[in-house]
C-alpha positions as CSV (number, residue, x, y, z in Angstrom):
1,M,86.6,54.9,120.6
2,E,89.2,57.2,120.0
3,T,91.4,57.8,123.3
4,F,95.0,58.2,121.8
5,K,96.3,61.3,121.2
6,F,99.1,62.4,119.1
7,F,102.3,64.2,119.8
8,R,104.3,65.9,116.9
9,A,107.5,67.8,116.9
10,P,110.5,69.1,115.4
11,Q,113.3,66.4,114.7
12,A,115.8,68.4,117.0
13,I,115.5,71.4,118.8
14,I,118.5,73.5,119.4
15,Y,117.7,76.3,121.9
16,G,119.6,78.8,123.6
17,R,122.3,81.8,123.3
18,N,124.3,81.2,120.0
19,A,122.4,78.1,118.6
20,F,122.4,80.0,115.0
21,E,126.1,79.0,114.7
22,E,125.2,75.2,114.2
23,I,123.3,76.2,110.5
24,G,126.1,75.2,108.9
25,K,126.9,71.9,111.0
26,Q,123.3,70.8,110.7
27,A,122.3,71.7,107.0
28,S,125.3,70.1,105.7
29,Q,123.6,66.7,107.2
30,F,120.3,67.7,104.7
31,G,122.0,68.5,101.3
32,K,124.7,71.0,99.8
33,K,122.9,74.0,98.4
34,A,120.1,75.6,100.7
35,L,117.3,78.0,99.5
36,I,117.6,80.7,102.3
37,V,113.8,82.3,102.7
38,S,114.5,85.8,104.4
39,D,113.0,89.4,104.7
40,E,115.0,92.6,103.6
41,I,114.9,94.0,107.1
42,I,116.8,90.2,108.5
43,D,119.2,91.1,105.8
44,Q,119.8,94.5,106.4
45,L,120.3,93.3,110.0
46,G,123.6,91.0,108.3
47,F,121.8,87.8,109.4
48,V,121.4,86.5,105.7
49,R,124.9,87.2,104.9
50,T,125.9,85.2,108.4
51,C,123.7,82.7,108.0
52,Q,125.8,82.1,104.4
53,E,128.9,82.3,105.7
54,M,128.3,79.8,108.1
55,L,126.6,77.6,105.2
56,S,130.1,77.8,103.3
57,E,132.1,77.1,105.8
58,N,130.9,73.7,105.5
59,E,130.6,73.0,102.2
60,V,126.7,74.2,101.9
61,E,126.0,76.6,98.5
62,S,122.9,79.2,99.3
63,V,121.0,81.0,97.2
64,V,118.6,83.6,99.0
65,Y,114.8,84.9,98.6
66,L,113.9,88.1,100.2
67,G,110.6,88.6,99.0
68,V,108.6,88.1,102.3
69,K,106.4,91.3,103.1
70,S,104.2,91.2,106.3
71,E,102.2,87.8,105.7
72,P,102.6,85.2,103.7
73,T,100.6,84.8,99.9
74,D,100.3,82.4,97.7
75,K,102.9,84.8,95.8
76,F,105.7,84.4,98.0
77,V,105.1,80.4,97.9
78,E,105.5,80.7,94.1
79,E,108.1,82.4,93.7
80,S,110.4,81.4,96.2
81,L,109.5,77.8,94.4
82,E,110.5,78.7,91.6
83,L,114.2,80.1,92.5
84,F,114.0,76.7,94.8
85,R,113.8,74.6,91.4
86,V,115.8,76.8,88.6
87,E,118.8,76.4,91.5
88,N,118.3,73.0,91.8
89,C,118.4,73.4,95.9
90,D,117.8,70.0,97.8
91,L,117.3,71.8,101.6
92,V,115.2,75.0,102.6
93,I,115.9,77.5,105.3
94,S,113.5,79.9,107.1
95,L,115.7,83.2,108.6
96,G,113.2,85.6,110.0
97,G,109.5,85.4,111.7
98,G,106.7,83.2,110.9
99,S,105.9,84.8,107.5
100,C,109.7,83.9,106.1
101,I,108.5,80.1,108.0
102,D,105.4,79.5,107.1
103,T,106.6,80.2,103.2
104,A,109.2,77.9,103.4
105,K,106.8,74.9,105.1
106,A,104.9,75.6,101.7
107,V,108.6,75.7,99.6
108,A,109.6,72.0,100.9
109,V,106.1,70.4,100.6
110,L,105.3,71.5,97.4
111,A,109.1,70.5,95.9
112,T,108.5,67.0,96.1
113,N,104.4,67.1,96.1
114,Y,103.3,69.7,93.6
115,G,100.4,71.3,93.0
116,Y,98.7,74.9,94.2
117,I,99.5,75.6,98.3
118,G,95.4,76.0,98.4
119,D,95.1,72.6,97.8
120,Y,96.2,70.6,100.8
121,M,93.8,72.7,103.2
122,N,91.9,71.4,105.0
123,G,92.7,68.1,104.3
124,G,91.9,68.7,100.3
125,K,95.0,66.8,99.3
126,A,97.3,64.9,101.5
127,A,101.1,65.8,101.1
128,D,102.2,62.2,101.1
129,V,105.8,62.6,99.8
130,T,108.6,63.7,101.7
131,P,109.4,66.8,102.1
132,V,112.6,68.5,101.1
133,P,114.7,69.4,104.5
134,H,113.9,72.4,106.4
135,I,115.9,74.1,108.6
136,A,113.2,76.9,110.8
137,I,115.2,79.8,112.1
138,P,113.3,82.3,113.8
139,T,113.8,85.9,115.0
140,T,111.1,87.1,116.6
141,A,109.8,85.2,119.8
142,G,106.0,84.8,118.3
143,T,104.6,82.5,116.2
144,G,106.2,79.5,116.8
145,S,105.8,78.3,113.4
146,E,109.4,76.7,114.1
147,A,107.7,73.6,116.0
148,T,104.9,73.5,114.2
149,D,102.7,71.2,111.5
150,V,100.6,74.4,110.2
151,T,101.2,77.1,107.8
152,V,98.9,79.5,106.9
153,I,99.6,81.1,103.4
154,T,97.0,84.2,101.8
155,N,94.7,82.9,98.9
156,T,95.3,86.9,96.9
157,S,92.4,85.3,94.5
158,N,89.7,85.8,97.2
159,N,91.9,87.6,100.3
160,V,91.5,84.0,102.5
161,K,94.3,83.1,105.1
162,M,94.1,79.5,104.4
163,M,94.9,77.8,107.4
164,I,97.0,74.4,106.5
165,K,97.6,71.9,109.6
166,Q,99.5,68.4,107.7
167,P,102.1,66.3,109.3
168,A,105.0,67.2,106.3
169,F,104.6,71.5,107.4
170,M,106.4,70.4,110.4
171,P,110.1,71.5,109.9
172,S,112.9,68.9,110.2
173,V,115.4,71.3,112.7
174,A,114.2,74.4,114.8
175,I,117.2,76.6,115.4
176,V,115.7,78.9,118.1
177,D,118.8,81.6,119.5
178,P,117.2,84.5,121.2
179,I,120.6,86.9,120.5
180,L,118.1,86.7,117.1
181,T,115.6,88.5,118.9
182,V,117.3,91.5,120.0
183,P,116.8,93.8,117.1
184,S,113.0,93.5,117.1
185,P,111.4,97.1,117.5
186,Q,109.2,97.4,120.8
187,H,106.2,97.0,118.7
188,V,107.2,93.8,117.1
189,T,108.0,92.4,120.5
190,A,104.1,93.1,122.1
191,A,102.7,92.0,119.0
192,T,104.5,88.8,118.9
193,G,104.4,88.4,122.5
194,V,101.3,88.4,122.8
195,D,101.0,86.2,119.6
196,S,102.7,83.8,121.5
197,L,101.0,83.9,124.8
198,S,97.3,83.7,123.2
199,H,99.0,80.2,121.3
200,A,99.5,79.6,125.1
201,I,96.1,79.8,126.2
202,E,94.2,79.1,123.3
203,A,96.0,75.2,123.8
204,Y,96.0,75.4,126.8
205,I,91.8,75.9,127.0
206,S,91.4,74.1,123.6
207,R,88.6,71.0,123.2
208,K,91.4,69.2,122.0
209,S,94.0,69.8,124.6
210,H,95.9,67.1,126.4
211,P,98.7,66.3,129.3
212,M,101.2,66.7,127.6
213,T,100.2,69.7,125.6
214,D,99.1,71.1,128.6
215,E,102.6,71.0,130.4
216,M,103.7,73.2,127.2
217,A,101.2,76.0,127.7
218,L,101.3,76.1,131.7
219,S,105.4,76.7,131.3
220,A,104.7,78.7,128.2
221,M,101.9,80.9,130.0
222,K,104.3,81.3,132.9
223,L,107.3,82.2,130.6
224,I,106.1,84.4,128.5
225,V,103.7,86.5,131.4
226,N,106.6,86.8,133.6
227,N,109.0,88.3,130.9
228,L,107.3,89.7,128.2
229,V,107.1,93.7,130.2
230,A,110.7,93.4,130.7
231,A,111.7,92.3,127.2
232,Y,109.2,94.9,125.7
233,E,110.7,98.1,128.2
234,N,114.6,96.7,128.0
235,G,115.2,95.0,124.5
236,E,118.8,94.5,125.2
237,N,117.3,92.5,128.2
238,I,118.5,89.0,127.1
239,D,117.8,87.5,130.3
240,A,113.9,87.7,129.3
241,R,114.6,87.5,125.6
242,E,116.0,84.1,126.1
243,A,112.6,83.3,128.5
244,L,110.2,84.8,126.0
245,S,111.8,82.3,122.7
246,L,111.5,79.5,125.1
247,G,108.0,80.2,125.6
248,A,107.3,80.7,121.8
249,L,109.0,77.8,120.9
250,Q,106.5,76.0,123.8
251,A,103.6,77.1,123.1
252,G,103.8,76.5,119.7
253,I,104.6,73.2,120.2
254,A,101.6,73.0,122.4
255,F,98.7,74.7,119.9
256,S,100.5,72.7,117.1
257,N,99.2,69.4,118.7
258,A,96.3,70.9,120.8
259,S,95.0,73.2,117.8
260,V,93.9,77.1,119.0
261,C,90.5,78.3,118.8
262,L,88.3,81.4,119.0
263,V,91.0,84.0,118.7
264,H,92.9,82.9,115.8
265,G,90.0,82.0,114.0
266,M,88.4,85.7,114.2
267,S,91.8,86.8,113.4
268,R,93.0,85.2,110.1
269,P,90.4,87.1,108.2
270,I,91.2,90.5,110.0
271,G,94.8,90.0,108.6
272,A,94.2,88.8,105.3
273,L,91.6,91.3,104.6
274,F,93.3,94.5,106.5
275,H,96.7,93.5,106.3
276,V,97.0,94.2,109.9
277,P,99.9,91.3,111.3
278,H,99.0,88.3,113.0
279,G,100.7,88.8,116.3
280,F,98.3,92.3,116.2
281,S,95.0,91.1,115.2
282,N,95.6,87.9,117.6
283,A,96.2,90.3,120.6
284,M,93.4,93.2,119.7
285,L,90.8,89.8,120.0
286,L,92.3,88.3,123.1
287,P,90.6,89.7,126.1
288,A,87.1,90.3,124.3
289,V,87.0,86.8,123.6
290,L,88.9,85.6,126.8
291,E,85.6,87.5,128.1
292,F,83.1,85.7,126.4
293,S,84.5,81.9,127.1
294,K,85.2,82.6,130.7
295,D,82.5,80.8,131.8
296,T,83.0,77.5,130.2
297,C,87.0,77.5,131.6
298,I,86.9,78.6,134.8
299,E,89.4,76.1,136.4
300,R,91.9,76.7,133.2
301,L,91.8,80.0,132.8
302,A,92.0,80.2,136.9
303,D,95.3,78.7,136.8
304,L,96.3,81.9,134.1
305,G,95.4,83.9,136.8
306,R,98.1,82.4,139.4
307,I,100.3,83.4,137.4
308,F,99.5,87.1,137.2
309,E,98.7,86.7,140.3
310,P,99.8,84.0,142.8
311,D,97.2,84.1,145.7
312,K,96.2,80.9,146.9
313,S,93.3,82.5,148.6
314,L,91.7,83.0,145.4
315,T,88.8,81.1,144.4
316,D,88.5,79.7,140.8
317,E,86.0,82.7,139.6
318,A,88.3,85.5,141.2
319,A,91.4,83.7,139.7
320,A,90.1,82.7,136.2
321,E,88.7,86.9,137.0
322,V,92.3,88.1,137.2
323,A,92.8,86.5,134.4
324,V,91.2,88.1,132.7
325,A,91.8,91.8,134.0
326,A,95.7,90.9,133.9
327,V,95.2,90.2,129.6
328,K,93.8,93.2,129.2
329,H,96.3,95.0,131.4
330,L,98.7,93.8,129.4
331,C,97.5,94.8,126.1
332,K,97.6,98.4,127.7
333,V,101.1,98.3,128.9
334,L,102.1,97.4,125.4
335,N,100.5,100.1,123.8
336,I,98.3,97.4,121.7
337,P,95.5,99.3,119.8
338,N,92.3,98.6,118.8
339,L,91.1,97.8,115.5
340,K,89.7,101.6,115.0
341,E,93.4,102.9,116.4
342,W,94.7,100.5,114.2
343,G,92.7,103.0,111.4
344,I,90.3,100.6,109.9
345,D,87.6,102.3,108.6
346,K,84.2,101.4,110.6
347,Q,82.0,101.3,107.4
348,K,84.3,98.9,105.7
349,F,84.7,96.8,108.4
350,D,80.8,96.4,109.1
351,S,80.7,95.6,105.0
352,F,83.0,92.6,105.8
353,I,81.6,91.3,109.0
354,S,79.6,88.8,107.6
355,K,83.0,87.2,105.4
356,M,84.5,87.1,108.1
357,A,82.6,85.4,110.2
358,T,82.0,83.1,107.6
359,D,86.3,82.3,107.1
360,A,86.6,82.6,110.8
361,I,83.9,79.4,111.1
362,A,85.5,77.6,107.4
363,S,88.8,77.2,109.2
364,G,87.7,75.3,111.9
365,S,89.6,76.4,114.7
366,P,86.4,78.3,116.7
367,G,85.2,75.0,117.2
368,N,88.2,74.3,119.0
369,N,86.8,77.1,121.4
370,P,85.8,76.0,124.9
371,K,82.7,77.9,124.4
372,V,81.4,77.3,121.1
373,P,80.2,80.6,119.4
374,S,77.7,80.2,116.7
375,R,77.6,82.8,113.8
376,E,75.9,85.7,115.3
377,E,78.5,86.1,118.4
378,I,80.9,86.0,116.2
379,E,79.7,89.0,114.6
380,E,79.0,90.3,117.9
381,L,82.4,90.1,119.1
382,Y,84.1,91.6,116.1
383,Q,81.8,94.7,116.5
384,V,82.8,94.5,120.6
385,C,86.2,94.0,119.5
386,F,86.6,97.2,116.7
387,D,87.0,100.0,119.3
388,Y,87.5,97.8,122.8
389,D,88.9,99.2,125.6
390,F,92.0,97.8,126.8
391,G,91.7,100.0,130.4
392,Y,92.1,97.7,132.9
393,V,89.9,97.2,136.1
394,S,90.8,94.9,138.8
395,A,89.2,91.9,139.2
396,K,89.7,91.9,142.9
């Protein structure tokens, strides 16, 4: 019987204020010409130009792909991979949110392993050949993708978000600089913050959790819970931004090694079919899924509840109730909309519920949940979440 566990992380993690300044030095150790995968917003902020200048100072040439928009698709992967090959690049740098990082992961693997990115889903094809080096630089504190061996790419032919997990997709280096997250708009701070909290929570309650992931998940939950509202209310609060960046990084490492659960399984189809950004779709689902799962993970949720409300007199049952109620309240404070408020048509939503449940189950994530749902329960949860009320009712 297998009793050992794996724990994977990038070869190097450089984090803290001004960590971005290391990009030239790090890149020069891996190659001579980099493909920078980013987007137009990051370019407008000047981060891409700064990156290119620091690369040039270290004798590394660069070309830029700015085609990533919202959730990553197989088309973005094909376009950026073609640019990588035409320009004879030998390393990839992702600079942006999770969509840029996930796109770059696919490029790094396909550059040496070839084929269609969907071939690698569910272990269909193994990425046996070492990928080209990939340096991941997040500009949001949310996905944690800079430290995971997972990429999520939408198949544009069938509107399925392909969750692909293999060691080859792990970036070579993660550079996490909280200063890059300061320009994030308030709604992005909210969505990415709840996204990283959902990563930490699901890693902690996952059936695949183990002591090393537990430590990362607990630390991440504390950092996020204690700093998210402060960063949301004042985006210039660099102390809060730094804590969130570290929390998102730790949450990413935790879920990459322990797996996510029901929230992510249900979230991906919403993103693929209704183009809801991943952070928002996770946030829309998290409270209801925690309510559904609570009775099967009371002790674990109690640990979360005591982060929100450090009252030593609380029983585990009461602390678990606090956790669910406090997460609901957090979503309300952060103005997280439900699916109806997002603008999704109810009739169209209902017509896709069966497909969403099928796609959620196929992803494998619901099977990691402490309470494994039936297909019917997933369909019911989608209905509950459509017009879910985040109104706070004290659990005490």
